[in-house]
N, C-alpha and C positions, 0 to 999 in steps of 0.2 A: 285466630286459634284455624279459623278459615283456611289462609295462606299455606300456614305447617300442615293441614290434613293436608292439599293437595298436595303439599311438593314430598312427603312422606305418600302418598295414595303413588305417584310418581317412582320414587325411590322402588317399593317392592312390588311395583305393579299388580296394583289392588285395586278398587274404587276409592273416589274420596271418600263418600258416606260410608261405607264398613270404617273407614280412619277415622272419621269424626264420632262414632258412637262407639270405637274402641279407647275414643280419647275422652270420651265424656261418664264411660263408666270406668278407667282409671282415675280423674279427678274425682267420684262419687265413691271410691278407697277401693272398686274392684280391685281381685290380683286377677294375675294371669292363668293359673289356675282354674280359676270361678270361671271367668270371660271365657275363657276357649271351648269351657266345657256344657255349664248349662245359657250361656246367651248368645249363642248361634244363630238365632233369625237376626240380635238384632246387628252381628258383625261378619253377618254373611259368610258364615262357619272360616273365620282365620281359625291357623291353629295358634297350639299358644307361644311357635316358636313367632309366628307373625305380629302376634301381640306383644308379645316382649320384646318385637325389632319395632313395635311401635314407640311402646313404650320410652325406649330409650333414646330414641330416633328423636323423640321430643323433649325429651329431657336435655339433648344437644343443644335443637333450635331454642328452648329457652334459655338457655346456660349462654346463648350467641344474642338472645335479645335485651339480656338482665347487663351483656357488656354493654351494647351499643347503646341500651341507655346512661351508663353511667358514662360512654364517650359523649357523646352528646352534651349531656351537664357540662361534663368538664369544660366544652367547646362555646359552650353558651357563655358561662362564667368566665372566662378568656373573653367571651365578646369579638369569638373569632369563629362565631356559626354565620358561615354563610351561604342562602338558600339551593348553592351548586355543593357546596362541604357538605349541608344536612342529608340533597338527593344520593352521594355518594356515599354515606357510612349508612344509610337503610338501603340503599343494592348491596350492600357486602355480603356474601353469601357463606362467610370460611369468618374464620377467629383469624386468623392468618394477613388475610386481607381488610380486615377492619380495622389490626391493630396496623398495615401497611401507613394505612390512611390517616392513623390517627400518632405517627409517629413525628410526623415534623410540629406536631401543637403538645407532646406527651414533655409532662413538665420534668426537666432532666437536672441533673448537677452540673459543675462546672466542664468541656469541656474545651477540647483546644481551639473549638469554633469559638464558641461562646467570649475565649478571653479575646481571644482576634479583632469579635468583635467589639468590645472592651475596648479595644486601643483603636477603633473607627476605621479599619478597614476594608468592614463591608462593601463601599462604595467600590473599592480598589476588586475586590472580587466577582461584581454584579457588571462589572467594564471588562472584564477579563473573561466573563461567563458567556457572553455578549460578541468573542473571539471577534472582534472588527479588528482591522490594519490600524495602530498607534504606538508609541513610543512607549514599548512597557518598562523598558528601565529607568524613562523619565518620568513617568506616571507612578510607578511605584517611589519613587526618593520624593514625590510631594506628599509623602503619606509619612516619611523620615517625621521624626519626634521624642525629644526625650521626655518630654514634660509625659507621653500615653506610653513611655516604654517601648518604641519603633526603634530599634536603634540603626540599622542598616537598611537600604533597599532587598536585600534576599530575605530580611525577615519581616517587613513587610510582602512580600510576594509568599513568601514561607506563609502566613498570617491567612492569606487570601486564602491560599489554595488547601488551608484547614476549613476554611467556609465553602467553599468552591464545593469538597469531597463530603464533606455533611450535606448540603444540599442532594450532589449525586444519591447519597445512603438512602437518605428517604423518602429519593424517588416510588413512590407504590406501585407503575406500571416497570419500574427497572427492575424494581424487586422482586413481583410478580414473574417478569421473566428470568432470573436471576432464579429465583426456587426451583422454576421448571427443567433450567440446563442441569442443577445439584443433583434434582430426583431421577433426570435423566443419562446424565454422564460421569456422576460422582462416583467414583473410589474409594473404598478400604481398604487403607494402607497400612498394615500392624508388622512389625518391628519389636525386637525382644531387647530391651533391656539392657545393655554394654553391660559384662559381668554378672549379667543374671542365669546367664544360659543353665547352667545347673539345676539353680533353683526353680525354676520355670519350665523342669520336662514334660509337664503335663497339657503345656501348652506351646507345644514345639511345632505341632503343624504350621503355626502362626507365624514362627518365627523370621518368616520372607513372605507373607502375603498379601499379595494385591487383587479384590473380586470388587466387580462391577456392584453398587447398594442396589440396585432395583432389582437385581437377581440373590443374593445371598441368603440363606433361609434360614429363618428365625436360628435356628440352635446354631449356628457359627457367628450371626452375630450377639447375641449374648453370653454365647464361650467369648468371644473378644473382648467385647465392655467388662467381661467380669475378671480375663485376662488385665484387662487396663486400671481396673478397681484396684485389683490386687497388688498391682504397681511392676509385673512381670514384663508386660506389653507394653507401646506405643501405639496410639491408635491414629490414625487421619481420615477425615473423610472431605474429598472436593475435586470436581471435577478437574480435566487441562486448563491450566491458566490463562493458556491463549487462546480459549474458547469462551471464555470468561470476559476476556478483554475485546477481545472482538466484540463481543455481547455490547462492550458499557461503550466504545468507543463509536459502535454507531449511532447510538443514541445521543452521545454526547458531544465529539468530537466534528466540530464544520471548519471547511476551512484550512489556512496554510501558512500561519504566522507565527509571531513570537507569542500571541497571547495565546494559541492554541495548544500549541506546548508548554503554557504553562495550564489549560486544565487538561493535557493528555499528563504531567504530571500529579494531579490532582486525581484522576482515575484512577491511577497507579495504586498511589497512594491510597484510595477510597477503597477498592478489593484489598489488599492487604491487610491494612489496618482496621476496617468499617464490615465491611461488605461480606467477604468470605469468612470470617470470625463467626456471624452473625446467621449466614447460609447453613457455613456448617454445624453449628450451634442446632439450628432447627432439625437439618436433614438429621441429624445424629438421633434427634428427640423422636422425630417421623417414624425412622429406620428401626429406632426399639419400641415404637406404638404397635409399629406391622409385628414385629419377630413378637413383641406381646400377646398378640391375638393368635397369633399361630401356635405360639405357644400354652396359653390359655384353653381355645378352640382342645390341642390336642389332648390336656390335662382333662377337660369337662368331656369328652369322651370317653377316656377312660374310666374316668369316676362313673359313667353314668355305666358302661357294661359292668363294674367289680360292684354297686348299689343295685344293679337292674339282675347281680347272679340269681341262678337260680335254689330257690332255700330249700334243706333236707324237713324244712314243717314242724307239727310240730308234736317230738319225739323226747323218750328218756333217753338225754345224754350222755355218756363218760367223756370228758376233754380231760386231755392229758398237755403239759407244758413241758414238755421233753428237757437231758439236762443228764449228762454226764456223773461228773464231781460232786454235784448240788443234789444229785438226785431228781426223779421226775415228780411235776407238782398237779395232780389225779382228783379231780372232784365230779361230783356228781348229779345231774340237773334233774330237774322234771321236765315233763312238757309245755312247763310257760317258764323255763329258764329258770328258776327259782334253785337255789343252795339248798344241795339235800345231803352232802358228805363231802368234806375235804382231807387230801392226808400228801403223806410222801412216798416213792414208792423205790428203789434202788438195784431197778435191772440191770445195771452198765457198770465200767469199773470205774473208780477201783476197789467199791464193796460189792460187783457183782452178785444181788442177792436177786437171784432169777428165780427159783424157786417157791420165795415169798413174794416176790412181786405177782409173780403168777398167780397163785394161789388170792393174792389180795382183789388180782384185777376178776379173774372168773368169780368168785363171792358177792363181789359187788354189781357185777351184771345181772346175778343172779336177783340177788337183793332189793334192787332197784329196778328191775327189769328191763335194762338199757335193753336197745333199739341201733343205738348206734354210737361210738365212739370217735370222738373228732382227737386228732394229734399234728400238735403245732411242727411245721416244716423248718422252725431253725434248728439250734445247735443240738445232735443227737436224733433229730429227728426220724430220719431212715431209717437206724436202727431201732429203737423206742418203735414203728412201726413193724419191721420185721418179727421183733418177739410177741405183740399183739397176736401178730399175726401166727405166731407159731404156737400159741397156748391152744387151738383148736376149742377156739369159743363155736356156738352155736353161727351156723351160717346163716342165720336173721341179723347175727348183728353188723350191719357195714362200719367197713372201718375205712377212714378219709383222714388222708392227710389233710391242716388245714391251714392258707398262709394268714401266719399269724402276724404282720406287718402291723404297727400301730395297738398294737394289744398293750405293750410295755406302758406305750402315751396313758392309756386309760386306766391301765392298772395303775401308774401315779398320780389320775387325775383327781377333782375334787368330787365329779359325779362316781367315781368308782367308789371312793372314801363316803361320801354320803348315804351310796347304797350298802359296803358292806366296814361297815366302823371295825368290827371288832374280826378283821381280816388283815392278813399282809399281802402286798402287791404281789405274789405269785403263787395266791387263791383269788386273785382280784384277776390275774392277766389267762390262769386257764378258763373260769369263768368266760369270759371273751370270747378263748377262742370254740369254748363249746355253742355258746350261742351265734358266733360268727356264722357257724356250720348250719344252723337251728334257721336264722333267718337274715342274714349278709346287711338286709339295708336296714333293718330294728335297730342293731349290735353299730355299723360302721357308721349313723348318723353323732354317736357321742363322742365318735373324733371330729380333731380339725382336719381336714380332709388333705392338707398340706403333708401329713403324717402313713396316712397309706402305701406311701411308696410309688406312684403312679403321676407320670407326666416327665412333666422336660426344664429342668431352668426354673421350677416354681419360686425361688426366693429369689427369681432377678427380675422379674417381670413386677407390673404395677401389684401392691399387694390387693388396692381399695377394685382391681376391676377384676382381680384374680376370687377372692369375694362374694364379690357380685354374681362374677358369671356363675361358680362353685354352688350359691346359695341357690342361682336357678336352676342347674341340674338336682340338689338333693332335692327340692319342695315339688319338682316337676316329676322325680320317681316315689316321691314320698305319698305324691295326689295318685297320683297314676294307679298305686295298687290298693291305696285305700289303710285306714288304721282303726281298730278296733279299738276303740273310746275303756273300753274295761278293762283293757293287757298293757295298753303302749306305756312304754316313758317318755318321762316330762319332755326331753329330748325329742323323740319322733315327734310329738303332737306337737312340738315348736312347730314343724315344718307344714303343718299341715294351713293351708288356706287360709288367712282370717284370723289362727290365731295369735303365734308368736310365743318367747321367753313366759309373759306373768299371764298372760291367761291357760298357755298349756300347764304350769304350777300352780293355778285356779282351779284347773283341771282335776291335778292328781291330786290335792287336800281333799279336794270335795268329795272325789271318789273313797278316799279314804276313809273321812267322816263320814259317807253315807251309805258306801254300799257300791254296787257297781250299776249303771246305769240302765233300765229299762229298757226307756225308749231315746229316741231325738231328742224328743221336747223336752226331756227332764233336761237336757244339756242345759237349757234357758235357765237353769236354777244358780249353776255357775257365776261367784259375785264376777261382776264387771263380763261378762259378754252378754254383751247387748246385741239386739235385734240384726245389724249389718256383720259382726262376727259369726252372725248364729249363717246367719243366708251364705257366706262365705264360705264356713265350713261342712257346714251338715254333712251336704252329699258325700264327703271324702270320710265321712266317721263312719265306724261301721258299727251295730252293736248285736254281737251272736247272742242268739238263742231270743230276740226278741220276741214280743206277743205280735207286732204286724212284723210281717217277714220283708218289706220293702226297707227297714229300718237293715236288712242287712247288706242290705245293697246302694249301689251308685244311682238310684232313684234318687235324684233333692224332693226333699218334705214337699216344694211347692206345686209337685207333680203327682204329688197323692191323690188330686181329688181326680186327676185324667185319669188313673189305673183301676182307682175306686167305680167309676163313671162303667169304661171299659169294661171290670169283673158284672155287676151289674147289666150290663146290655145281654155280656154270654152265658147271666143266670147261674154264675159261680161266684166264689171269695177270691179273693187277689192269691194263697196262697192256690187255688188250684190253675187259677192262671200262669201261674207258676211254672208251673207243674206239667203241664198240660199242651203240650205242642200244638198239638188239632187246633185249641183253643184259642189258642191267640193267635194262628192263619186266617180264621176268620173272621180275622180285625178290620176291619177298615177306616188304617189310619185318616182319610180324609177329612172324613165326621170329628174327629175330635179337634181340626183345625183351625187357633182365634186368632185374633192379633198378637196377642205374649205368644203363641205356643205356634211353630210350625211343624212342618216336616224333618227337619234333621235333627229338633228335640224326640217327635215324637218315636225319630228311628232308633234313636239313642235307648229309650225308655224301653221299646222291644226286645231291642241287643240283652238291657240289664236284665229282664224280665227269662227268658232264655237262661244267662249266665248270671244269675246274681251276684255280686260279689266277688266274677270273675278275678284272677290274677294275674296280670299277662306277663311275668316271670315263665323261664323253662322250667319243664321239670325235669327233677333232679338227677343226676348219671354218675355213678361211679366212676373215681379215673384212679389209675394205679400207674405209678412211675414200675419203668424196667427192673426187675430183680437183682441183685447182688451192684447194683449201679449205685455209691450211699455219697461216693466223695471224689475228688473231680482228679485223685489219685487214676479211682478205678475207671476214668476213657481213658480212649483212645481212640487216634483219628478214623475215621470210616463211621465207627459206630451210629444207627439207628437207634432214633430212640424217640419213646414218644415224651412230649413237654406241656406245661399249660402255657399261655404266654401270660405277663404277669405286668409290663406295659408295653406300648408303643410309644415310640418316636419317629420325629420326622425324620431319625436316620436310619432306621431300623427297629427289631420288636427285640426286647427283652423277654429271655423263655425261662420256665424252672424247669430243669429239667432232673430234678432230687436229690442234688450234690451239696446245699446247701449253698451255692454259686450259680448265680440269673446266666444265664447265655446272652450271647447275642447274636442275630443272625441280620447281617446289616442288610440294606437298605438293597443293594443290589446280588443277595444272597436269597430272599423273598420269594422269587418266582424268575421262572425258567424267561420269561419276557420282562418287559421294560417296566417297570414302578413306580410311577410319580406321586403315591401318596402311601405309604408301609398302612394306614387304617382301609387303604380299598383291601385289602390283603385279609391284614389278619385283625383279630383284635383281643383284647384283655379279659383272661377267663377260656380264649380259646385252646382245643384241644389238636397240638400238631405234632407233627414227627417231622425231627430233625436228623443233620447227619451231623458228624462232629467233626470237624476242620482244621481244628490248633485246639491247645490247650495248653497256658499259659500259666504254670502253679504260683511263680513268683509274684507276677502282676495279678492273681486271683482274677486270670481275664480266658473267658473261653465263645472262639468263636463259631458259629453252628450255621447250618443251611439248609434251606426247604426245599433246592430246586430239583429239581429230576423226582417230582412229585407230582401224581395222579391228584387233582383237587381232590381233598379229604374230607371226609363227610364233616367232619368239624365246619368247613368254611362253609357249607352249603346248609347247615343249621342258623353259623352265623347269620346268612342270607335271608333265612326264615325268619329269626328274631329279628332285624331291620326292618322287615315287612312290615313286621306286626306290631313293632315297633311304630314304625310312619303312621300306622292305620290305630294308636292310639294320642296322637299328638304329635310326630315326627319327633327326627334325629334332632334332639335341641341344640347341642351342642356345634354340631357342623351346619346346621339351614343357621345359626344365627350368628354363625363364626364369617356367611357366606354374605348374608344381609350389612354385618355392621362395615362391611367390604365396598360395600356400595356408599356409605357413608364418608369414608373418608374422602 
């Protein structure tokens, strides 16, 4: 552990003791949110990004150790383990290096070299490999044997070359140098399959494409690989052959005689038949891993912005899932998101029951004291918004277009069926739209993040790595916001530190059987929720209206004694301490420092007392699309329109401008200056102003630009939001990706 801790500390530029403490907490069952929030004294205030990086790097190193142990055992069983070989194996710092060392000893199926050895040709190979001057033909003739299956001199030399090619291929130092050459000078070469030019039109950019592997952005790597997997593209990746052969000749070719010529032939055979395919496979695998990391980073950033979108809050909401022929599905929800009413209205063609539909909406708004109307942004969304706004509803009722991406996935899910067994898909989808307005985080955790519609090539990346990263993001968001234990869904509780699906289910079942929890301590009564789970989860669970006001805050129960002592020292109650700023200012935190609790935790406690249970998300603001622009046919080149960023990729940003088809602001049009990373300019949910560049109705493509604009208020707000999130644990997606880059 000491060695691993030192290595990780160096890679992360933190102290070894910080890493050691973090590793110990992780091994004891600590979660990333808990460790980063409530164990700052032990970790030296490592944030959740650093804690997650320690966890992931530690797992990599432990996996390497397991493989090292397996290789040492195999070598020992083969009776080939020497002190020198053992030293090499133990010194290997990467899986690739470890496998290179093991390659000559790795059990193999029959190869051309092994067949040649069976024919007794290894002595000839050894003599040739020494490259001393001798009569090669005469020596080769001496190995001709009908009994051993060596028909003639050429067959003897060919077998010897096969053996030498395998030796060259298994040379660990050469493989290391060749790997570096492939990484530094490797080139992707994509070609269209002959005869598939028409079918492969979406890949036409890659019909004749060459690009340095080291510079290829993730979206192009993944696009070329997808084209290859769909049998539209042929894809190769290798450096100039002359460079590779020069490297091999330098390592193995000596002298200038007949034996040397045989070695040269073996070198070229080795490169084409063994080494080049092996290195290309590695290069493609490594470039895929790099592309995956970049794509997952993009997805994670977008998901975090979406999950942390401003909530409307607890309001009485009417939600409408728009439609033309089948009508609009309308539901009314109370302030806790409970379904009160549902029906269908038909304000559009072909029925066009505008008067009746309008009367229904007005009546329901009054009956259920509706405070906001959420309208899905799918088919007929803009038309429905225009209709609702024309009804002359009270100005106090907020009308909001809501991104309904994923609502249909939820409506068909087992979660939705269990929650609304007596209602059909349309009702469930409308409920999801309404709840997403009230609290995007609480609703979106019910969905597979991949169905939400953000990211790039999410189905092409390593699915386990994607799931792991997105789970980190969801857990980070859920615990940063905190969870009201008496109203939270099972899915939301699942992401609370220390819980998981089973304990979340047990909490809901206990709540249903016994009524709401009155205090945090009573959470311990839940089946199978032991001391460790309570320790991890308690600080992130809130109990609104609890007798002890600390139960509504992020102050951990283990720190209640400290707060109680502070209150006693000030001659007031805990509630008064939380309300009175002047009283809190009089507190000398140094008086409460102990071996277990230092200033970082005490400062967190004071911040929480000032704003108990504060929500780090933005305050909700309304947004309206341009009037009269409802479809692609309404767009004209040069139009300047308001929009909302729905997705950010490495090649640009997609923006919803209210026409049922998102437009693309290519990276070259995001700003007047050079843009290296679109995420530096825009983020999901950001409000922007765009100019229409081109509209292709037949291909459903809209090109937009953000050039020629002053920095909008939305961008400044985004910076402020990012800064606040840095203060609350950091931008986990980008920081974690950067740290993982150090480990490659």
